[in-house]
C-alpha positions as CSV (number, residue, x, y, z in Angstrom):
1,M,-14.8,23.0,-6.3
2,K,-14.3,21.3,-3.1
3,Q,-12.1,21.7,-0.1
4,L,-10.9,20.5,3.1
5,T,-8.7,21.6,5.4
6,I,-6.0,18.8,7.5
7,Q,-5.4,20.0,10.8
8,S,-1.4,19.1,11.2
9,S,0.7,19.9,14.2
10,Q,3.3,21.1,12.2
11,R,1.1,23.3,9.6
12,N,-2.8,23.2,8.4
13,Y,-3.3,22.9,4.8
14,P,-5.7,22.7,2.3
15,I,-6.6,19.6,-0.1
16,V,-8.4,21.2,-3.0
17,M,-10.1,19.3,-5.6
18,E,-11.5,20.6,-9.1
19,A,-11.1,20.3,-12.4
20,G,-8.7,22.1,-14.3
21,L,-6.9,23.4,-11.2
22,R,-3.0,22.1,-12.8
23,F,-3.7,25.8,-14.8
24,H,-4.2,28.1,-11.6
25,I,-1.8,26.4,-9.3
26,K,-0.2,30.1,-8.3
27,K,-3.6,30.7,-6.9
28,W,-2.9,28.2,-4.3
29,L,0.9,29.3,-3.3
30,N,1.0,30.7,0.0
31,K,3.9,32.4,-0.1
32,K,6.8,33.5,-2.6
33,Y,9.3,30.9,-3.4
34,S,12.9,31.4,-4.7
35,S,12.6,28.2,-7.1
36,I,10.6,25.5,-7.6
37,L,11.2,21.6,-9.1
38,I,8.7,20.1,-10.4
39,I,9.3,15.7,-9.9
40,T,6.9,13.5,-12.2
41,D,7.4,10.6,-14.1
42,D,7.6,9.7,-17.8
43,E,3.9,8.9,-18.6
44,I,2.6,12.0,-17.0
45,A,5.2,14.3,-18.1
46,N,4.2,13.9,-21.2
47,K,0.3,15.0,-20.2
48,Y,0.7,17.5,-17.7
49,L,4.4,18.9,-17.1
50,Q,3.7,21.9,-19.6
51,D,0.5,22.6,-18.3
52,V,2.0,23.0,-14.5
53,A,4.8,24.8,-15.5
54,G,3.2,27.4,-17.5
55,S,0.8,27.7,-14.7
56,L,3.8,28.9,-12.3
57,G,4.7,32.5,-14.5
58,D,7.9,33.7,-14.6
59,Q,9.7,31.7,-11.4
60,H,13.0,30.0,-11.6
61,I,11.2,26.4,-12.4
62,Y,12.7,23.2,-12.8
63,S,11.4,19.9,-13.6
64,Y,13.0,15.9,-13.2
65,I,11.7,13.0,-14.8
66,V,11.7,9.6,-13.3
67,P,10.5,5.9,-15.0
68,S,7.3,5.5,-14.2
69,G,6.5,2.9,-11.6
70,E,6.8,1.4,-8.1
71,A,10.7,0.9,-8.9
72,S,11.6,4.1,-8.9
73,K,10.8,4.3,-4.9
74,S,14.4,3.8,-4.4
75,I,17.6,4.7,-2.7
76,E,18.9,5.3,-6.4
77,Q,16.4,7.6,-7.5
78,Y,16.0,9.8,-4.6
79,Y,19.9,9.9,-4.4
80,K,19.5,11.6,-8.2
81,L,16.9,14.0,-7.2
82,Q,18.9,15.4,-4.0
83,T,21.8,15.7,-6.8
84,K,18.9,17.7,-9.0
85,A,17.8,19.9,-6.5
86,I,21.5,20.8,-5.4
87,E,22.9,21.5,-8.8
88,S,19.4,23.3,-9.6
89,G,20.2,25.9,-6.9
90,L,17.3,25.0,-5.0
91,D,17.7,26.5,-1.1
92,R,15.2,26.9,2.0
93,K,12.8,28.7,0.2
94,S,12.0,26.4,-2.5
95,L,9.2,24.1,-3.3
96,I,9.1,21.2,-4.9
97,I,5.9,19.7,-6.8
98,A,5.1,16.3,-6.8
99,L,3.3,15.4,-9.8
100,G,1.7,11.9,-10.4
101,G,0.4,8.9,-8.6
102,G,1.5,7.5,-5.2
103,V,4.9,6.7,-6.2
104,I,5.8,10.3,-7.0
105,G,3.5,11.6,-3.8
106,D,5.8,9.6,-1.5
107,L,9.3,10.0,-3.7
108,G,9.1,13.9,-4.0
109,G,7.6,14.1,-0.5
110,F,10.6,12.2,1.0
111,V,13.2,14.5,-1.2
112,A,11.7,17.5,0.1
113,A,11.3,16.5,3.7
114,T,15.1,15.6,3.5
115,F,17.0,18.5,1.4
116,M,18.5,20.9,3.9
117,R,16.4,19.4,6.4
118,G,12.8,20.1,5.4
119,I,11.4,22.3,1.8
120,D,7.9,22.9,1.1
121,Y,6.2,20.4,-1.2
122,I,3.0,20.2,-3.2
123,Q,1.0,17.2,-3.7
124,M,-0.3,17.1,-7.2
125,P,-2.0,13.4,-7.4
126,T,-3.1,12.1,-10.8
127,T,-4.5,8.8,-9.9
128,I,-7.6,7.5,-7.9
129,L,-4.7,5.4,-5.6
130,A,-2.5,8.6,-4.5
131,H,-5.8,10.0,-3.0
132,D,-4.7,7.8,0.1
133,S,-1.2,8.4,-0.1
134,S,-1.5,12.6,-0.9
135,V,-3.1,13.1,2.6
136,G,-1.6,12.9,5.8
137,G,2.0,13.8,5.0
138,K,3.7,9.7,5.0
139,V,6.4,10.2,2.6
140,A,8.9,7.7,1.8
141,I,11.1,5.0,-0.2
142,N,11.2,1.5,-0.3
143,H,14.0,-1.1,0.4
144,E,14.4,-4.6,-1.0
145,S,13.4,-5.9,2.7
146,G,10.1,-3.7,2.3
147,K,7.9,-1.2,1.0
148,N,8.4,2.0,3.0
149,L,10.9,1.4,5.3
150,I,12.8,4.4,4.7
151,G,10.6,7.6,5.6
152,C,9.2,10.0,7.7
153,F,5.9,11.9,8.2
154,Y,6.4,15.3,6.7
155,P,3.0,17.4,5.9
156,P,2.6,18.8,2.8
157,A,1.9,22.7,2.0
158,A,-1.0,21.7,-0.4
159,V,-2.9,18.7,-1.7
160,L,-4.4,20.2,-5.1
161,Y,-6.0,17.1,-7.1
162,D,-7.1,18.4,-11.1
163,T,-10.1,15.5,-11.2
164,E,-9.5,15.8,-15.0
165,T,-6.2,14.1,-14.9
166,L,-8.3,11.2,-13.9
167,K,-10.4,10.9,-17.0
168,S,-7.4,9.5,-19.1
169,L,-6.6,6.9,-16.2
170,P,-6.0,2.9,-17.8
171,Y,-8.5,1.0,-16.2
172,R,-5.6,-0.9,-14.4
173,E,-5.4,2.4,-12.0
174,V,-8.9,3.0,-11.6
175,R,-9.3,-1.0,-10.0
176,S,-6.0,0.0,-7.9
177,G,-7.6,3.5,-6.7
178,Y,-10.9,1.7,-6.0
179,A,-9.2,-0.7,-3.5
180,E,-8.1,2.1,-1.4
181,I,-11.6,3.9,-1.2
182,L,-12.9,0.1,-0.3
183,K,-10.6,0.2,2.5
184,E,-12.1,3.3,3.5
185,G,-15.3,2.2,3.4
186,L,-14.8,-1.2,5.2
187,I,-13.1,0.3,8.2
188,S,-15.7,3.4,8.6
189,D,-19.0,3.2,7.0
190,N,-21.0,0.1,5.9
191,R,-22.8,2.5,3.5
192,L,-19.9,3.4,1.6
193,S,-18.8,-0.1,1.5
194,E,-22.5,-1.6,0.1
195,E,-22.1,0.5,-2.5
196,L,-18.8,0.1,-3.7
197,L,-19.3,-3.8,-3.1
198,A,-22.1,-3.5,-5.7
199,L,-19.7,-1.3,-8.2
200,S,-18.8,-2.6,-11.4
201,L,-15.7,-0.2,-12.0
202,N,-15.7,0.2,-16.1
203,Q,-19.4,2.0,-15.5
204,V,-18.3,4.5,-12.9
205,S,-19.2,8.1,-13.9
206,S,-17.3,11.3,-12.9
207,D,-19.4,12.1,-10.6
208,Q,-19.6,9.1,-8.6
209,L,-15.6,9.1,-8.6
210,E,-15.5,12.5,-7.4
211,N,-17.8,11.5,-4.9
212,H,-16.2,8.3,-3.8
213,L,-12.5,10.2,-3.6
214,E,-14.5,12.8,-1.5
215,A,-15.8,10.3,1.3
216,G,-12.4,8.5,1.0
217,I,-10.4,11.6,1.7
218,K,-12.7,12.4,4.6
219,V,-12.5,9.1,6.3
220,K,-8.6,9.2,6.2
221,A,-8.6,13.2,7.1
222,N,-10.5,12.5,10.2
223,I,-8.0,9.8,11.0
224,V,-5.0,11.6,10.3
225,E,-5.9,14.9,12.3
226,E,-6.7,12.3,15.5
227,D,-3.3,10.6,14.9
228,E,-0.8,12.0,12.9
229,K,2.0,9.8,13.6
230,E,0.4,6.3,13.6
231,S,0.2,5.5,17.3
232,G,-3.3,4.8,17.6
233,V,-6.2,5.0,15.4
234,R,-3.9,5.5,12.2
235,K,-3.1,2.0,12.3
236,Y,-6.5,1.3,11.1
237,L,-5.9,2.7,7.5
238,N,-3.3,-0.3,7.1
239,L,-6.0,-2.9,6.4
240,G,-5.2,-4.9,3.7
241,H,-1.5,-3.7,3.9
242,T,0.1,-6.4,6.0
243,L,0.1,-9.1,3.8
244,G,-0.4,-6.4,0.5
245,H,3.0,-5.1,1.2
246,A,4.6,-8.5,1.4
247,L,3.0,-9.7,-2.0
248,E,4.4,-6.4,-3.7
249,A,7.7,-6.9,-1.8
250,T,8.0,-11.0,-2.7
251,L,6.6,-10.9,-6.2
252,G,8.8,-7.8,-7.1
253,Y,7.7,-4.2,-6.7
254,G,5.5,-3.3,-9.7
255,K,4.5,-7.0,-10.7
256,V,0.5,-6.1,-9.1
257,T,-0.2,-2.9,-8.6
258,H,-0.6,-1.4,-4.8
259,G,-4.4,-1.2,-5.0
260,E,-4.3,-5.0,-6.2
261,A,-1.9,-6.2,-3.6
262,V,-3.9,-4.3,-0.8
263,A,-7.4,-6.1,-2.1
264,N,-5.9,-9.5,-1.8
265,G,-4.5,-8.4,1.6
266,M,-8.0,-7.6,2.3
267,L,-9.6,-10.5,1.6
268,F,-6.7,-12.6,3.9
269,A,-7.8,-10.1,6.6
270,L,-11.6,-10.8,6.4
271,H,-10.5,-14.2,6.3
272,V,-8.3,-13.9,9.4
273,S,-11.2,-11.9,11.3
274,E,-13.8,-14.2,10.9
275,D,-11.7,-16.9,12.7
276,V,-10.5,-14.2,15.4
277,K,-13.8,-12.6,16.3
278,G,-16.1,-15.2,15.2
279,E,-18.4,-13.0,13.2
280,E,-19.4,-13.2,9.4
281,L,-17.8,-10.6,7.3
282,P,-18.4,-9.8,3.7
283,F,-15.5,-12.4,2.6
284,N,-17.3,-13.6,-0.5
285,K,-18.9,-10.3,-1.5
286,L,-15.2,-9.0,-1.7
287,Y,-14.0,-12.2,-3.3
288,N,-17.0,-11.7,-6.0
289,W,-16.2,-7.6,-6.8
290,M,-12.6,-8.7,-7.2
291,N,-13.6,-11.2,-9.9
292,V,-16.7,-8.9,-11.5
293,N,-13.7,-6.0,-11.7
294,K,-10.9,-8.0,-13.0
295,Y,-8.2,-8.2,-9.9
296,P,-5.8,-10.8,-9.8
297,I,-6.2,-12.8,-7.5
298,V,-2.9,-14.2,-6.0
299,D,-2.2,-17.7,-5.6
300,I,0.2,-18.3,-3.0
301,E,1.9,-20.9,-3.2
302,E,3.5,-23.5,-0.5
303,E,7.2,-22.4,-1.1
304,S,6.6,-18.8,-0.8
305,I,4.7,-18.8,3.0
306,A,8.1,-18.4,4.6
307,K,9.0,-15.5,2.5
308,L,5.8,-13.8,3.0
309,I,6.0,-14.2,6.8
310,K,9.7,-13.2,6.8
311,S,8.3,-9.6,4.8
312,M,5.7,-9.3,7.1
313,K,7.8,-9.2,10.1
314,S,9.6,-6.7,8.4
315,D,7.1,-4.3,7.8
316,K,7.4,-1.2,9.7
317,K,4.1,-2.3,11.4
318,S,5.4,-5.2,13.6
319,V,5.8,-4.9,16.6
320,S,8.2,-6.8,18.8
321,G,9.0,-9.8,16.4
322,H,5.2,-10.0,16.2
323,I,2.6,-9.3,12.6
324,Q,0.5,-6.7,13.0
325,M,-2.7,-7.1,11.4
326,V,-5.7,-4.6,11.4
327,L,-8.5,-6.9,11.6
328,L,-12.9,-6.0,11.3
329,N,-15.0,-6.8,14.5
330,K,-17.3,-5.4,12.0
331,V,-17.3,-3.6,9.0
332,G,-16.8,0.0,10.6
333,E,-15.1,-1.4,13.7
334,P,-11.6,-2.3,12.6
335,T,-9.2,-3.1,15.2
336,V,-5.3,-4.1,15.7
337,E,-3.9,-7.4,16.5
338,N,-0.5,-9.0,17.1
339,L,0.2,-12.4,15.7
340,D,3.0,-14.5,16.2
341,D,4.7,-16.4,13.1
342,S,2.5,-19.8,13.7
343,S,-0.9,-18.1,14.4
344,V,0.2,-16.2,10.7
345,E,1.3,-19.6,8.9
346,A,-1.8,-21.4,9.6
347,Y,-3.9,-18.6,8.7
348,I,-2.0,-18.4,5.4
349,R,-2.6,-22.4,5.5
350,T,-6.2,-22.1,5.7
351,Y,-6.9,-19.2,3.6
352,I,-5.1,-21.2,0.7
353,E,-7.7,-23.9,1.2
354,R,-10.7,-21.7,1.4
355,M,-9.3,-19.8,-2.0
356,N,-9.1,-23.4,-3.8
357,K,-12.6,-24.2,-3.1
358,L,-14.0,-21.2,-4.7
């Protein structure tokens, strides 16, 4: 078992990683709850819902299953879940368990944050990608104009990570998750990023995966403890997300996974960083890593440039009409720059030219 504790202004909470954790969840409940609502999706429910529900004993247990995929982070599903909570008789001493990937964690956490002005919830990630989203208390749903535009900061009571649930992940989910671990390496640790950029993801061992997850979680934990509400260094965790979120919104949620979009966004961020900072960065290494591991490399068409810029300006990170991007002075040394529309358009065009030559 591996355990960390996150120091939050609202409460401190544990992050626990252990194989088989889903079979003894009661051990980690720090209080008696009047009822528990498990929120999951239709893929995870078939695999793990009964294990989790069965481990909670004779309490009042309810469950709600949403369709898998990014489209479920919607106002419609949010409203249905609030209705389920009300009809099930949940009260202020109830608990929500978000069992699934990042979509379920964001959606379930936002339901918990707003039901009766806030009740406890536990994150139970079942994907590699969710190692990032489950830590730090960001919860949200999407709007058609942008990703995660409706949400808040609301820390969980615990993050319980059953590493056995990762063994059944399809390769696409492994690929998606590793993009976020690489992001954490690029903003913090040249040694970690070098190790990851040399990795073939279809050959990752269970021990390697657990070590990489732990390394990524530690990076995020250190940052969110320093800057809980994203007024400073927490912005660095958005490396690759400015263009990544715009790609998700313009292509349609679910067309590419979040991690696939972030990988493309990081490639663009390295391209911009090299021009702004005048330093060579591992652009080619990242491009080759994406090819080796079969990431979809998005072709940006001329007619989509204006849509991407509009989406980037609608992003919650934009400031005073400027597009905010996380760039790298060098690996392990991130910075934030505010760019105007014309500069971003020029960078997209030079990025397209560069990609066409590869």
